[in-house]
C-alpha positions as CSV (number, residue, x, y, z in Angstrom):
1,X,139.3,103.7,35.7
2,X,142.0,105.0,34.0
3,X,142.7,107.9,36.4
4,X,146.4,106.8,37.8
5,X,149.1,106.0,35.1
6,X,149.5,102.5,36.1
7,X,147.4,99.1,36.1
8,X,145.9,98.8,39.9
9,X,145.2,95.4,41.3
10,X,143.4,95.2,44.6
11,X,142.2,92.8,46.6
12,X,140.2,93.1,50.0
13,X,138.6,90.6,52.6
14,X,136.7,92.0,55.8
15,X,135.2,89.7,58.6
16,X,132.9,91.5,60.8
17,X,132.2,90.3,64.3
18,X,134.6,87.5,64.2
19,X,133.4,84.6,66.1
20,X,129.5,84.9,65.5
21,X,128.0,82.3,63.4
22,X,127.0,83.6,59.8
23,X,128.8,87.1,60.6
24,X,129.1,89.7,57.7
25,X,132.0,88.8,55.3
26,X,132.9,90.8,52.1
27,X,135.5,89.8,49.7
28,X,136.4,91.8,46.7
29,X,138.8,91.9,43.8
30,X,139.3,95.2,41.6
31,X,141.4,95.7,38.1
32,X,141.6,98.8,36.4
33,X,144.1,101.0,34.5
34,X,144.7,103.2,31.8
35,X,144.6,102.7,27.6
36,X,147.4,103.3,25.9
37,X,146.6,106.7,25.0
38,X,145.7,107.8,28.6
39,X,142.4,109.3,27.4
40,X,140.1,106.0,28.6
41,X,140.3,103.6,31.3
42,X,138.9,100.1,31.6
43,X,138.5,97.9,34.9
44,X,136.6,95.3,36.4
45,X,135.1,94.5,39.7
46,X,134.1,91.1,41.6
47,X,132.6,90.7,44.9
48,X,130.8,88.7,47.3
49,X,128.8,89.9,50.3
50,X,127.9,87.3,52.6
51,X,125.3,88.5,55.6
52,X,123.6,85.4,57.6
53,X,121.4,83.3,55.2
54,X,122.0,85.9,52.5
55,X,124.7,86.4,49.7
56,X,125.1,88.8,47.1
57,X,127.5,88.3,44.5
58,X,128.5,90.8,41.6
59,X,130.6,91.4,38.6
60,X,130.9,94.5,36.9
61,X,133.1,96.1,33.8
62,X,133.9,99.7,33.8
63,X,134.8,102.1,30.9
64,X,135.7,105.8,31.4
65,X,136.6,108.9,29.4
66,X,139.0,111.3,30.9
67,X,138.8,115.0,30.0
68,X,141.8,117.3,30.5
69,X,140.5,120.4,31.8
70,X,143.5,122.1,31.8
71,X,147.4,121.0,32.6
72,X,147.0,120.0,36.3
73,X,143.1,118.9,36.4
74,X,141.3,116.2,34.7
75,X,137.7,115.1,34.7
76,X,136.9,111.2,34.2
77,X,133.3,110.3,33.4
78,X,132.7,106.4,33.6
79,X,130.0,104.1,33.1
80,X,129.9,100.3,34.5
81,X,127.8,97.5,33.9
82,X,127.2,93.9,35.1
83,X,125.3,91.7,36.9
84,X,124.2,90.7,40.6
85,X,123.4,87.6,42.1
86,X,121.3,87.5,45.0
87,X,120.7,84.2,47.3
88,X,118.8,83.4,50.2
89,X,119.6,80.0,52.2
90,X,116.5,78.9,53.9
91,X,118.7,76.0,55.4
92,X,120.0,78.8,57.6
93,X,116.9,80.2,59.0
94,X,114.7,79.1,62.2
95,X,111.2,79.7,61.5
96,X,108.4,80.5,63.9
97,X,106.3,77.9,62.0
98,X,108.0,75.0,60.7
99,X,105.0,74.8,58.3
100,X,106.0,77.5,56.4
101,X,106.5,75.9,53.1
102,X,107.8,79.0,51.5
103,X,111.2,78.6,53.1
104,X,111.4,75.2,54.4
105,X,114.6,73.6,52.7
106,X,115.0,76.0,49.7
107,X,117.7,77.9,48.3
108,X,116.2,80.9,46.6
109,X,118.4,83.2,43.9
110,X,118.0,85.6,41.2
111,X,120.2,87.2,38.5
112,X,119.8,90.8,37.7
113,X,121.6,93.4,35.7
114,X,122.9,96.7,37.1
115,X,124.7,99.7,36.1
116,X,126.6,102.8,37.6
117,X,127.7,106.1,36.6
118,X,130.2,108.4,38.0
119,X,132.4,111.4,37.7
120,X,135.6,112.1,39.1
121,X,137.4,115.7,38.9
122,X,141.1,115.5,39.9
123,X,144.5,117.1,40.9
124,X,147.6,115.8,41.9
125,X,146.5,117.1,45.6
126,X,142.9,117.0,45.5
127,X,139.7,115.1,44.0
128,X,135.9,115.5,44.3
129,X,133.8,113.0,42.7
130,X,130.1,111.5,42.6
131,X,128.4,108.1,41.7
132,X,125.0,106.4,41.5
133,X,125.0,102.6,41.7
134,X,122.0,100.6,40.8
135,X,120.5,103.0,38.3
136,X,118.5,100.3,36.6
137,X,116.3,99.6,39.7
138,X,116.4,96.2,38.7
139,X,113.4,94.1,40.6
140,X,114.5,91.1,42.5
141,X,112.4,88.0,41.3
142,X,112.7,84.7,43.0
143,X,111.1,81.7,41.4
144,X,108.7,80.9,44.2
145,X,105.8,82.0,46.7
146,X,107.8,85.0,47.9
147,X,107.8,86.6,44.8
148,X,105.5,89.4,45.4
149,X,107.1,91.9,42.8
150,X,107.8,94.7,45.3
151,X,111.5,93.8,45.8
152,X,113.4,96.1,43.9
153,X,117.1,97.8,44.2
154,X,117.2,101.4,45.2
155,X,119.1,104.1,43.6
156,X,121.6,105.3,46.0
157,X,124.1,108.7,45.5
158,X,127.3,109.0,46.7
159,X,129.7,112.3,47.0
160,X,133.0,112.0,47.7
161,X,136.2,114.3,48.2
162,X,139.8,114.6,49.5
163,X,142.8,116.5,49.8
164,X,146.3,115.0,50.2
165,X,148.8,117.1,52.4
166,X,152.7,116.3,51.8
167,X,154.6,115.9,55.0
168,X,158.3,115.4,53.6
169,X,159.7,113.7,50.9
170,X,158.4,110.4,51.9
171,X,155.2,110.7,53.6
172,X,151.7,111.9,52.5
173,X,148.5,112.3,54.6
174,X,145.1,112.2,52.8
175,X,142.2,113.0,54.2
176,X,138.7,112.1,52.7
177,X,135.2,112.3,53.3
178,X,132.3,110.4,51.8
179,X,128.4,111.0,52.0
C-alpha cells in the first residue's frame, strides 16, 4: 500500500475448470494508496475462495511505512491484519457412510484472526520483496465433533521480484518471479 502515487482499485474473478460442478472460484477486491505526505500507505483487501464444499472468505486492512533509501530507491515495510472465515458445507459431500452424524446436514464455520508482514524494495525499473502471511498461525476450531484441535493455519513465505524493460515510448515489458 502506498508505493504508487495514486489510489489503486482492483477486482478479479477467477473460474477454474469451468463446467465442472463446484469447481474452484475466487473473487477479490483491493483498494490501496498513499497518505497525503506519501510516507505511508493504507489499503484493504476482500476475497472469497470457493473450492467444492469449502469456502474461505477474508478481509484485511494494511498499513505501510515507506523509507527513502536514496532519490531513486524506496523501502516499504507493511503489516496487515484482519479476519478469515472458513466454512464447510456438508450438504455438498457424498459420504461413504450416511450414519456419519458429524457431517450429515451440517454447515460448519469458524472465524479466526490473521496477520501478514511484508517488505518491498523498489525503484522505477525494478522491485524485490518478501512476505509472510498467516503469521498468527490461528487454530481452526469448528463447533462439532470434527474439532480435534489439530487444524491450524500454516505460515508461508514468499519472495518476489521483477524488472521493467522499456520497449519504446508507449510500451513496457515487465518480467517477474515469485517463489
